[in-house]
C-alpha positions in Angstrom: 25.8 16.2 -13.7 24.6 17.0 -9.9 20.9 16.4 -9.2 19.1 19.8 -8.7 18.2 20.7 -5.1 14.6 19.7 -5.2 15.5 16.4 -7.2 18.1 15.5 -4.6 15.5 16.2 -1.7 13.1 13.9 -3.2 15.6 11.3 -3.9 16.7 11.7 -0.2 13.2 11.6 1.2 12.5 8.2 -1.1 15.7 6.6 0.2 14.4 7.5 3.9 11.0 5.9 3.0 12.6 2.9 1.5 14.4 2.3 4.6 11.4 2.7 6.6 9.5 0.4 4.4 12.2 -2.2 4.9 12.3 -2.0 8.7 8.7 -1.5 9.3 7.8 -5.2 9.6 11.0 -6.2 11.1 10.2 -5.5 14.8 8.5 -8.7 15.4 7.1 -9.0 19.1 9.1 -6.1 20.3 7.6 -3.4 17.9 4.0 -4.9 17.9 1.2 -2.3 18.5 0.6 -1.2 22.1 -2.3 -3.0 23.8 -3.0 0.1 25.7 -5.5 2.2 23.5 -8.3 3.0 26.0 -9.8 6.2 24.5 -7.5 6.6 21.5 -9.6 4.8 18.8 -8.2 7.1 16.1 -4.8 6.2 16.7 -3.8 4.4 13.7 -0.1 4.7 13.9 1.8 4.2 10.4 -0.9 3.6 7.6 0.1 1.0 5.4 -2.8 0.4 3.0 -6.2 2.0 1.9 -9.0 0.4 0.0 -12.6 0.9 -0.7 -15.1 -1.9 0.2 -17.4 -2.2 -3.2 -19.9 -3.9 -0.8 -21.0 -0.4 0.6 -18.2 2.2 -0.4 -16.6 2.2 3.1 -12.9 3.3 2.8 -10.5 1.2 5.0 -7.1 1.9 6.3 -4.8 -0.8 7.1 -2.6 0.3 9.9 0.2 -0.4 12.7 -2.5 -0.7 15.2 -5.3 -2.5 13.2 -7.7 -2.2 10.3 -10.0 0.6 10.6 -13.2 1.7 8.8 -13.1 5.5 7.9 -16.7 7.0 7.5 -17.5 10.0 5.7 -18.1 11.8 9.0 -16.9 10.9 12.5 -13.9 9.1 13.7 -12.0 6.1 12.4 -13.5 2.9 13.8 -11.3 0.0 14.9 -12.8 -3.0 13.2 -13.3 -6.0 15.7 -11.2 -4.4 18.5 -8.2 -6.5 16.8 -4.7 -4.7 16.8 -2.9 -6.8 14.2 -0.1 -4.8 12.6 -1.4 -5.1 8.9 1.1 -4.5 6.3 0.3 -5.6 3.0 -3.5 -5.1 2.2 -5.8 -5.3 -0.9 -9.4 -5.5 -1.5 -10.3 -8.4 -3.6 -14.2 -8.0 -3.7 -17.3 -7.2 -1.5 -16.2 -7.6 2.0 -13.2 -9.7 0.8 -9.7 -8.7 1.6 -6.1 -10.0 1.9 -3.8 -8.9 4.0 -0.2 -9.7 5.8 1.7 -8.5 8.6 2.1 -9.3 12.5 -0.3 -10.5 15.0 -1.9 -8.3 17.7 0.0 -8.3 21.2 -2.8 -10.7 22.6 -2.5 -13.2 19.7 0.9 -14.5 21.2 0.1 -18.1 19.6 0.4 -16.7 16.2 3.7 -16.7 14.4 5.6 -13.2 13.9 5.1 -13.2 10.1 1.2 -13.8 9.4 1.9 -14.7 5.8 -1.1 -14.2 3.4 -4.3 -14.0 5.5 -7.8 -13.5 4.4 -11.3 -12.1 5.4 -14.5 -12.4 3.7 -16.4 -10.5 6.4 -14.7 -7.0 5.9 -11.9 -7.7 8.7 -14.1 -9.1 11.6 -12.3 -12.5 11.3 -9.3 -13.5 9.2 -7.8 -16.8 8.4 -4.2 -17.9 7.4 -4.3 -18.9 3.8 -0.4 -19.7 3.3 3.1 -18.9 4.1 2.2 -18.5 7.9 5.6 -17.8 9.7 7.4 -17.4 6.3 6.4 -14.2 4.4 5.9 -10.6 5.5 4.4 -9.1 2.5 4.5 -5.2 2.5 2.6 -4.8 -0.7 -0.2 -7.0 -2.1 -2.4 -6.7 -5.0 -5.1 -9.1 -6.6 -5.6 -8.7 -10.3 -6.3 -11.3 -13.4 -7.0 -14.1 -10.9 -3.6 -13.7 -9.5 -2.2 -12.2 -6.1 1.0 -10.3 -6.5 3.0 -9.6 -3.2 6.1 -8.2 -2.2 7.9 -10.2 0.5 9.9 -7.6 2.4 12.5 -10.0 4.2 13.8 -11.3 0.9 13.0 -8.2 -0.8 11.4 -10.4 -3.6 8.2 -10.0 -5.7 6.1 -13.2 -5.5 3.0 -14.4 -7.7 0.4 -17.0 -6.9 -2.7 -18.3 -9.0 -4.0 -20.4 -6.0 -2.9 -18.5 -3.1 -1.0 -21.6 -1.9 2.0 -21.9 -4.2 3.9 -18.9 -5.0 6.3 -18.3 -8.0 9.4 -16.1 -6.7 10.2 -13.6 -9.2 12.5 -10.5 -9.2 14.3 -9.2 -6.3 14.5 -5.3 -6.0 14.1 -2.9 -3.1 10.9 -1.3 -4.0 8.4 1.0 -1.9 5.2 0.1 -3.9 4.1 -1.7 -7.2 0.8 -1.8 -9.2 -0.4 -4.2 -12.0 -1.6 -3.3 -15.3 -5.7 -3.2 -15.5 -5.8 -5.5 -18.3 -2.3 -7.1 -18.8 -1.2 -9.3 -15.9 2.3 -9.4 -17.1 2.8 -5.5 -17.0 3.9 -4.2 -13.6 5.3 -0.8 -12.5 7.4 -0.3 -9.2 8.9 2.6 -7.3 12.5 2.2 -6.5 15.3 5.0 -5.2 16.1 5.5 -8.8 12.7 5.9 -10.0 9.9 3.9 -11.4 10.6 0.7 -13.2 8.5 -1.3 -15.6 8.3 -5.0 -15.9 6.5 -6.9 -19.0 7.3 -10.2 -18.0 5.1 -10.5 -14.8 7.7 -9.3 -12.4 10.5 -11.6 -13.3 12.9 -8.5 -14.7 12.2 -4.7 -14.6 13.8 -1.8 -16.9 14.0 1.9 -15.9 11.3 4.5 -17.1 13.7 7.4 -17.5 10.9 9.9 -18.3 8.9 9.3 -15.2 9.2 11.5 -11.9 10.4 10.0 -8.8 7.5 8.4 -7.0 6.8 6.5 -3.9 3.5 5.3 -4.3 1.3 4.0 -7.3 -2.1 2.8 -8.4 -3.4 1.7 -11.9 -7.3 1.5 -11.6 -7.8 1.8 -15.4 -5.8 1.7 -18.8 -6.3 5.5 -18.9 -5.4 6.5 -15.5 -2.3 5.7 -13.9 -1.7 7.8 -10.6 1.6 8.2 -8.5 2.6 10.5 -5.7 6.1 11.5 -5.1 8.0 11.8 -1.7 7.1 15.5 -1.4 3.3 14.6 -1.6 2.6 15.8 -5.2 0.3 13.6 -7.2 1.2 12.8 -10.7 -1.3 11.3 -13.4 -0.3 9.4 -16.6 -2.9 8.7 -19.5 -0.4 6.8 -21.5 0.8 4.0 -19.0 3.7 6.0 -17.6 5.2 7.6 -20.7 4.2 11.2 -20.0 3.0 12.8 -16.4 1.0 15.5 -15.3 1.2 17.2 -11.9 -1.8 17.5 -9.7 -2.5 18.5 -6.2 -0.4 18.0 -3.1 -0.7 16.9 0.4 1.2 17.8 3.3 3.5 15.2 4.8 5.3 12.3 3.6 2.7 9.8 1.7 2.3 6.3 3.4 -0.4 4.8 1.2 -2.4 5.6 -1.9 -5.7 4.2 -3.4 -8.2 5.1 -6.0 -11.9 4.6 -6.3 -13.9 4.9 -9.6 -12.9 7.4 -12.2 -12.0 10.3 -10.0 -11.6 9.5 -6.4 -8.0 9.2 -5.0 -7.1 8.7 -1.4 -3.7 9.5 0.3 -2.6 8.6 3.8 0.2 10.8 5.5 1.4 10.5 9.1 -0.9 13.4 10.0 -4.1 12.6 8.0 -6.4 10.9 5.2 -6.7 13.1 2.1 -9.1 12.9 -0.6 -9.4 14.1 -4.2 -12.8 13.8 -6.0 -11.4 15.5 -9.3 -8.9 12.9 -10.5 -6.1 14.3 -8.4 -6.1 18.0 -9.4 -6.9 19.1 -5.8 -6.9 17.4 -2.5 -8.9 18.0 0.8 -8.3 16.7 4.4 -10.8 13.9 5.1 -9.8 12.7 8.3 -6.9 14.1 10.8 -5.0 11.2 12.4 -3.4 11.5 15.9 
């Protein structure tokens, strides 16, 4: 049976985004951020990740042009004047972030793939942790004393308990994944055919036929699973992904999704950072992007 026009458009949009995700980190030195950004502090480029620092509630955006702090009012602020292309990004704790990606143009002594990197001062300095020159994580999540990463070059999910030794798990083309808040073996991922679920720590995945086609996911609590589709509509599940309710919508294609607390949701598109304070029922533009 042919897909409806709306479903077909959403699937086409997800296919395009999966291609973009796959290629975004493959440019190496030839596609690194430009060093000429005088007077363009708000030029984030493509936003790869969002997160809130529990130390002070600051929202951060990991982007093609560096890590930016996003104050409630005012322009985004580039952290430490470093233009590294931060791909995978997750906040572990107060001022403690993990990332991956490609070095800034001026850091020509660093490998093209940074592997897993870490900061404990909210992005002012970073250190290499593991897989430098080998891994390009496009998605990262730290939960349950583990780090989960999607390595884009091999198209493989990887997991570590010590941030040094990595277990290579399922290979699949995904745009995003999230980990259950209390069960380290349950993961959801978004693919061109719809969300898939793993119950064995990401070694195998099975389809979720009742779920909408989604692009980004976050699972902040057992009673709140948030997703956003390629057309920018938020979807909420209160039962772990069995049933879903549509919420608010943003204009543009979603690039990153994050949650904070019981009701705040942040969505990045190519034109702005959007915020919901009511669990996804409505969204407002928090910060326009150039």
